C-alpha positions in Angstrom: 146.2 146.6 107.9 143.5 144.3 109.1 140.6 145.5 111.2 141.5 145.4 114.9 138.5 143.1 115.6 139.8 140.3 113.3 142.8 138.3 114.4 145.6 137.5 111.9 147.3 134.2 111.1 150.9 133.8 109.9 151.2 132.5 106.3 153.0 129.2 106.0 155.6 130.8 103.7 156.6 133.4 106.3 155.7 136.2 103.9 153.3 138.0 106.2 149.9 137.6 107.9 146.4 137.0 106.7 143.2 138.1 108.4 141.6 135.0 109.9 138.2 135.8 108.5 137.8 136.7 104.8 134.8 137.8 102.7 134.0 135.7 99.7 132.7 137.2 96.4 131.6 134.1 94.5 127.9 133.7 93.9 125.8 130.8 92.6 123.6 131.6 90.9 125.6 134.7 89.6 124.5 138.2 90.6 125.1 141.5 88.9 128.2 143.6 89.5 126.4 146.3 91.5 125.2 143.7 94.0 128.8 142.5 94.5 130.1 146.1 94.8 127.4 147.0 97.4 128.1 143.9 99.4 131.8 144.5 99.5 131.2 148.1 100.6 129.0 146.9 103.4 131.6 144.3 104.4 134.3 147.0 104.6 132.0 149.2 106.7 131.5 146.2 109.1 135.2 145.7 109.4 136.1 143.0 106.9 139.6 143.5 105.5 140.3 140.2 103.6 138.5 139.8 100.3 138.5 136.6 98.2 137.9 136.7 94.5 138.9 134.8 91.3 139.0 135.1 87.6 136.1 132.6 87.4 133.8 134.6 89.8 133.5 137.7 87.6 133.8 139.7 90.8 137.3 141.2 90.4 136.2 144.4 88.7 133.3 145.2 91.1 135.6 144.4 94.0 138.1 146.9 92.6 135.4 149.5 92.1 134.3 149.0 95.7 137.8 149.4 97.0 138.2 152.6 95.1 135.0 154.0 96.5 135.9 152.8 100.0 139.1 154.9 99.8 137.2 157.9 98.4 134.7 157.6 101.3 137.5 157.2 103.8 136.2 153.9 105.0 139.8 152.8 104.7 143.0 154.8 104.3 144.2 153.1 101.2 144.3 149.8 99.2 147.1 148.7 101.5 144.6 148.4 104.4 143.1 145.3 102.6 144.2 141.8 102.0 143.1 140.6 98.5 143.2 137.0 97.3 142.5 135.9 93.7 142.9 132.7 91.8 144.4 131.3 88.6 141.7 129.6 86.5 142.3 126.2 84.9 142.5 127.5 81.3 145.4 129.7 82.4 147.1 127.0 84.4 149.9 126.7 81.8 153.4 128.2 82.6 153.2 130.8 79.8 149.8 132.0 80.8 150.2 132.5 84.5 151.7 136.0 84.5 149.4 137.3 81.8 146.4 136.0 83.8 147.6 137.7 86.9 148.1 140.9 85.0 144.5 140.7 83.8 143.4 140.2 87.4 145.4 143.3 88.5 143.8 145.4 85.7 140.3 144.2 86.8 141.1 145.1 90.4 142.8 148.4 89.4 145.8 147.6 91.6 149.5 146.9 91.0 149.6 143.9 93.3 147.5 141.4 95.2 148.3 139.9 98.6 147.8 136.2 97.7 147.4 134.4 94.3 146.2 130.8 94.3 146.0 127.9 91.7 142.2 127.4 91.8 142.2 123.6 91.1 144.9 121.1 90.5 144.0 120.6 86.8 144.6 122.5 83.6 142.2 123.1 80.7 142.4 124.1 77.1 143.9 127.6 77.0 141.4 130.3 76.1 138.4 132.0 77.7 137.5 131.5 81.3 134.4 129.3 81.4 132.6 126.9 83.8 131.8 124.1 83.5 134.8 123.1 81.6 134.1 120.9 78.6 135.0 117.3 79.3 137.3 117.1 76.3 139.2 120.3 77.3 140.8 118.9 80.5 144.5 118.3 80.7 147.1 117.3 83.3 148.7 120.2 85.1 152.5 120.6 84.8 152.8 121.2 88.5 156.5 122.0 88.4 156.4 124.6 85.6 153.1 126.2 86.6 154.4 126.6 90.2 157.6 128.1 88.9 155.6 130.6 87.0 153.7 131.4 90.2 157.0 131.9 92.0 158.1 134.3 89.3 154.9 136.4 89.8 155.8 136.7 93.5 159.5 137.5 92.7 158.5 140.4 90.4 156.0 141.8 92.9 152.7 141.1 91.2 151.6 139.2 94.3 153.0 139.1 97.8 152.3 135.4 98.4 151.3 132.4 96.4 149.4 129.2 97.2 147.0 126.6 96.1 143.3 125.7 96.4 141.5 122.4 96.4 144.7 120.4 96.5 145.0 117.0 98.1 147.9 116.3 100.4 149.6 114.2 97.8 149.3 116.9 95.1 150.6 119.5 97.5 153.6 117.3 98.1 154.2 117.3 94.3 154.4 121.1 94.4 156.7 121.0 97.4 159.0 118.6 95.7 160.3 121.3 93.3 159.2 124.5 95.0 161.7 127.2 95.8 158.9 129.2 97.4 156.5 127.0 99.4 152.7 127.5 99.1 151.5 130.0 101.7 148.1 128.3 102.0 145.9 125.5 100.7 142.5 127.2 100.8 139.6 125.3 102.4 135.3 127.2 105.2 133.1 128.8 111.6 134.7 129.1 114.9 135.8 125.5 115.1 138.0 126.0 112.0 139.5 129.2 113.4 140.4 127.4 116.7 142.4 124.9 114.6 144.5 127.8 113.4 142.7 127.9 110.0 141.8 131.1 108.2 138.2 131.0 106.9 136.3 132.7 104.1 132.6 133.4 104.5 130.1 134.4 101.8 126.9 136.2 102.3 125.6 139.4 100.7 123.1 139.8 103.6 124.4 142.6 105.9 123.0 140.9 109.1 124.7 137.6 108.3 127.9 139.4 107.5 127.8 141.0 110.9 126.9 137.7 112.6 129.8 135.9 110.9 132.2 138.5 112.4 131.0 137.7 115.9 132.9 134.4 116.0 135.7 136.3 117.7 133.5 137.4 120.6 133.1 133.9 122.0 134.9 130.5 122.2 134.3 126.8 122.3 135.1 124.8 125.4 137.7 122.1 125.1 134.9 119.5 125.5 133.0 121.1 122.6 136.1 121.2 120.4 136.7 117.5 121.1 133.1 116.6 120.3 133.2 118.5 117.0 136.5 116.8 116.2 134.8 113.4 116.5 132.2 114.2 113.8 133.1 112.4 110.6 134.6 114.9 108.1 133.9 115.1 104.4 134.3 117.6 101.6 131.4 119.9 100.9 132.6 120.5 97.4 133.6 117.2 95.8 134.7 118.7 92.6 132.8 116.4 90.3 132.9 119.1 87.5 136.7 118.7 87.5 136.7 115.1 86.5 136.4 113.8 83.0 136.9 110.6 81.1 139.3 112.6 78.9 141.2 114.3 81.7 143.8 113.4 84.2 141.2 112.7 86.9 138.3 110.4 85.9 136.8 110.1 89.4 136.7 112.3 92.5 138.7 109.6 94.2 141.6 110.3 91.7 141.1 114.1 92.1 141.4 113.9 95.9 143.8 110.9 96.0 141.1 109.0 98.0 141.1 111.8 100.6 137.4 112.5 100.5 
């Protein structure tokens, strides 16, 4: 159940709703596990109910520990009161590695399901350990159809309630849709203006006052004139994904990665 103060948005797949404001657990530069755990507990106290993690972030385990403590402290009734998103890393973006990777995520989080599982980037890498940046020679084209089929199987057997993608261009999303039996629930993108376009957003700050401030976007609104003015600002990607291009890989430039949509 989401906090009453945070609205919910219907998932595109029709498999449920997602709190419109999520709490991100990635940190650059990295921080220690206790810092992440403390921040998550503070976020839960403030009313956040959607938490975004990933295999790459090294935040799954401290997030799981924070959830367990939140239940013990009766900050929430149970794990079911939270919406948890995690992501498949590039080195596991091979059909035979998808389910084992999600099983590892569930073990890290100490839960038997997550609410949303995303393909982190539209590129695969040499199977093995999760690492960033990926070595230039380790990139490989993703088998969109078979990887997505493996994601669908994870949803069918109950490891995740919904599946989706992250950092996909419109063209690459269409490649998924061409063979999908279960459509992607989301293509993750990052405050008030985005929400008013019907987009769920994920914020990331481990500062309690900023966490509190970010929740206040639901206490006010933009005028139609302000929305129009913001809409006229030229749009661009904050994260261009240069680290996911390689002379050896499927995308040699960011233009190829985003199909010119940058």
